[in-house]
C-alpha positions, 0 to 999 in steps of 0.5 A: 708210063704214059700217065703222070700219076703212076707209081714208078716203083710199079714199073716191071723193070724196077720190080725185077731189081733185087739185092739178092739177085745182084749179090748172087750174080756177083759172088758166082761171077767172082768165084768163077773168075777166081777159079779161072785166075787160079788155073792160069796162075798155077798152069794147072793144065795144058795151054790148049786145055787152059784156053778151053776151060777159061773160055767155058768159064767166061761163057758161064759168067756171061750167062750168069750175069745176063740172067741174074744181073741184066734179067735177060729172059723171055718175060714180056718186060724183057723180051726186047732186051733179049732179042737185042742180045741175041742179035748182038752176040753173033755180030760181036763174035764175028767182029772179034774173029775177023779182027784176030784173023786180020791181025794174024795176017798182018803179023805174018806179012809185016814182022821182020825177023832177024837173020839169026831167027830166020830158021825158027818157025812159030 
């Protein structure tokens, strides 16, 4: 918007906003997260299966919110937001993974076990 006479409502990012998209994103995310909560609360499946299912549900929620709420797509108006997200996601995953690896190593090296528990393994 280089000119002061342009209508701000004609800006491409403003035109992408719709209450239908926001509500659809909210209800889909709420339904998926409620399903995930129910699975965890009732111990519906094995712990490893629960980890996998909740991870997949979380990934679906992120995709739904990215597309419907944040309008991440390949249109001209949103291409740089999508490029930023594509660059951010791997860095975020590596950061979380390395942090978990670091804390796992610190736990193994620093936790003092009582003599009665020395025979137990993790």
